[in-house]
C-alpha positions as CSV (number, residue, x, y, z in Angstrom):
1,M,-21.2,-3.7,-9.3
2,P,-22.8,-6.3,-7.0
3,D,-26.0,-5.5,-5.1
4,T,-24.8,-4.3,-1.7
5,C,-27.0,-3.4,1.3
6,A,-24.0,-2.2,3.3
7,K,-24.5,1.5,3.1
8,D,-25.1,1.8,6.9
9,V,-22.1,-0.2,7.9
10,V,-19.0,1.5,9.3
11,T,-15.8,-0.3,8.3
12,V,-12.2,0.5,9.3
13,L,-9.2,1.1,7.0
14,Y,-5.6,1.0,8.2
15,L,-2.9,2.1,5.7
16,F,0.9,1.5,6.2
17,G,2.8,3.4,3.5
18,F,6.5,3.1,2.6
19,D,8.1,4.4,-0.6
20,R,6.1,3.0,-3.5
21,I,4.3,0.1,-1.7
22,G,1.6,0.3,0.9
23,V,-0.3,-2.3,3.0
24,A,-4.0,-1.7,3.4
25,V,-6.0,-3.6,6.0
26,S,-9.8,-3.5,6.5
27,D,-12.5,-5.6,8.0
28,I,-14.9,-7.2,5.5
29,Y,-18.3,-8.8,5.5
30,F,-18.9,-10.7,2.2
31,V,-21.6,-12.8,0.5
32,D,-20.3,-14.2,-2.8
33,P,-23.0,-14.2,-5.5
34,N,-21.2,-17.2,-7.2
35,P,-19.5,-19.1,-4.4
36,L,-17.3,-22.2,-4.9
37,E,-18.8,-25.5,-3.7
38,G,-18.5,-25.5,0.1
39,Q,-18.1,-21.7,0.3
40,E,-21.7,-20.8,0.4
41,G,-23.0,-18.3,2.9
42,A,-21.7,-15.1,4.5
43,E,-18.1,-14.6,5.3
44,R,-16.4,-12.1,7.6
45,G,-12.9,-11.3,8.7
46,V,-10.0,-9.1,7.6
47,R,-8.6,-8.3,4.2
48,L,-5.1,-7.2,3.6
49,E,-3.7,-5.9,0.3
50,L,-0.3,-4.9,-0.9
51,R,-1.0,-1.7,-3.0
52,R,1.0,0.6,-5.1
53,L,1.3,4.1,-3.6
54,E,1.9,7.4,-5.4
55,S,2.9,10.6,-3.7
56,G,1.6,13.7,-5.5
57,E,3.0,17.2,-5.8
58,L,2.1,19.7,-3.1
59,K,-1.0,21.7,-4.2
60,G,-0.2,24.8,-2.1
61,S,2.4,26.0,0.3
62,I,5.1,23.9,1.9
63,Y,2.5,23.4,4.7
64,S,-0.2,22.1,2.4
65,S,-1.3,18.5,2.6
66,R,0.3,16.1,0.1
67,P,-2.0,14.2,-2.2
68,I,-1.6,10.4,-1.9
69,T,-2.9,7.9,-4.3
70,V,-3.5,4.3,-3.0
71,D,-3.4,2.6,-6.4
72,R,-3.9,-0.9,-7.8
73,P,-3.5,-4.1,-5.6
74,I,-0.5,-6.4,-6.1
75,W,-1.4,-9.2,-3.6
76,R,-4.3,-10.0,-1.3
77,V,-4.9,-12.1,1.8
78,D,-8.4,-12.8,3.1
79,L,-8.5,-14.0,6.7
80,L,-12.1,-15.0,6.5
81,E,-14.5,-17.3,8.4
82,S,-18.0,-18.4,7.6
83,V,-20.4,-16.4,9.7
84,T,-22.2,-19.6,10.8
85,G,-18.9,-21.4,11.6
86,T,-16.8,-21.5,14.7
87,P,-15.0,-18.2,15.6
88,G,-11.3,-18.8,15.1
89,S,-11.7,-21.6,12.5
90,F,-10.4,-19.5,9.6
91,D,-12.4,-21.9,7.4
92,R,-12.6,-19.5,4.5
93,T,-9.1,-18.1,4.8
94,H,-7.1,-17.8,1.6
95,H,-4.9,-15.6,-0.5
96,H,-4.7,-14.4,-4.0
97,P,-1.1,-14.7,-5.2
98,G,-1.7,-12.6,-8.3
99,V,-3.9,-9.7,-9.3
100,K,-4.7,-8.7,-12.9
101,G,-5.5,-5.0,-12.9
102,W,-8.1,-4.6,-10.2
103,E,-9.4,-8.2,-10.3
104,P,-7.9,-10.8,-7.9
105,G,-6.7,-14.1,-9.2
106,R,-8.1,-17.4,-8.0
107,R,-8.5,-18.2,-4.3
108,V,-5.6,-20.2,-3.0
109,F,-6.3,-22.2,0.2
110,D,-3.1,-23.0,2.1
111,E,-3.4,-25.3,5.1
112,R,-0.7,-23.5,7.0
113,L,-2.4,-20.1,6.4
114,S,-5.6,-21.5,8.0
115,Q,-3.7,-23.1,10.9
116,E,-1.3,-20.2,11.7
117,P,-2.7,-17.2,9.8
118,L,-0.8,-14.5,11.7
119,K,2.5,-16.3,11.6
120,W,2.0,-17.1,7.9
121,L,1.1,-13.5,7.2
122,G,4.1,-12.1,9.1
123,E,6.5,-14.4,7.2
124,R,5.0,-13.3,3.8
125,L,5.1,-9.6,4.7
126,A,8.7,-9.9,5.8
127,D,9.6,-11.3,2.3
128,L,8.3,-8.6,-0.1
129,E,10.6,-9.8,-2.9
130,G,9.1,-13.3,-2.6
131,V,5.6,-12.0,-2.6
132,L,6.3,-9.9,-5.7
133,D,7.8,-12.9,-7.4
134,Q,4.8,-15.1,-6.6
135,A,2.5,-12.3,-7.8
136,G,4.3,-12.1,-11.1
137,V,5.2,-8.5,-10.4
138,G,8.7,-7.2,-11.2
139,R,10.9,-6.5,-8.1
140,D,11.5,-3.1,-9.5
141,E,7.9,-2.2,-8.5
142,A,9.3,-1.9,-4.9
143,S,12.3,0.1,-3.8
144,P,14.9,-1.0,-1.2
145,A,13.1,1.4,1.2
146,D,9.8,-0.6,0.7
147,V,11.6,-3.9,1.4
148,T,13.2,-2.6,4.6
149,G,10.2,-0.6,5.8
150,L,7.8,-3.4,5.4
151,R,10.1,-5.9,7.1
152,E,10.6,-3.5,10.0
153,R,6.8,-2.8,10.3
154,T,5.6,-6.4,9.9
155,P,5.1,-7.0,13.6
156,E,3.0,-3.8,13.9
157,I,0.9,-4.7,10.8
158,V,0.3,-8.3,12.1
159,E,-0.7,-6.8,15.5
160,T,-3.2,-4.5,13.7
161,V,-4.6,-7.5,11.8
162,A,-5.0,-9.5,15.1
163,R,-6.7,-6.6,16.8
164,L,-9.1,-6.1,13.9
165,L,-9.9,-9.9,13.8
166,D,-10.8,-9.6,17.5
167,T,-13.1,-6.7,16.7
168,V,-14.8,-8.5,13.9
169,R,-15.4,-11.6,16.0
170,T,-17.2,-9.5,18.7
171,A,-19.4,-7.7,16.1
172,D,-23.0,-8.7,15.3
173,P,-22.6,-11.8,13.2
174,G,-25.7,-10.9,11.2
175,G,-23.8,-8.4,9.2
176,P,-25.2,-5.2,7.7
177,A,-28.9,-4.5,7.6
178,G,-30.6,-6.6,5.0
179,A,-27.7,-8.9,4.5
180,E,-29.6,-12.0,5.6
181,S,-31.8,-11.9,2.4
182,A,-29.2,-10.5,0.0
183,T,-27.5,-12.7,-2.7
184,S,-24.5,-10.4,-2.9
185,V,-23.0,-8.2,-0.1
186,R,-19.7,-6.5,0.3
187,A,-19.0,-4.2,3.3
188,S,-15.4,-3.2,3.3
189,W,-13.0,-0.5,2.3
190,L,-11.0,-3.1,0.3
């Protein structure tokens, strides 16, 4: 696990659950210990992941809370900006079309994603089958209720991402305590 000095940071997690698929959204502050050329320095923004969901059996009466497992990621979008860059530049924004187990695939930089991130995100979320195909995941991982539910809730999810991006941009750009001297930092639920 990377060295992280983010113990004192409060991050936010939003979860939208459907049948077998969920969308998790969180703010993130990140310093990559092995950055790509031109990607050095701290990044911050919003991470969104499509995740598998599992509903557990009730552990008590009909009134008991139901266990819910937010399981492995299927697809990830990182709406990131360099901390030292211009707010709104989306200069580090990318997605990971595929995930192997818990590890994301390569960063894919898409010009349109950086130019119109919320529009791009909305179009992708509204096309769950296309995202699954691109991720190399069988369409049977999602049910028709997932496809319909995600399509119907896409505007709400995109609005949540936009609101969280605004919150991140107004936060202290220095990041968590000790981040300025750390070689590896990750403050996020995701």
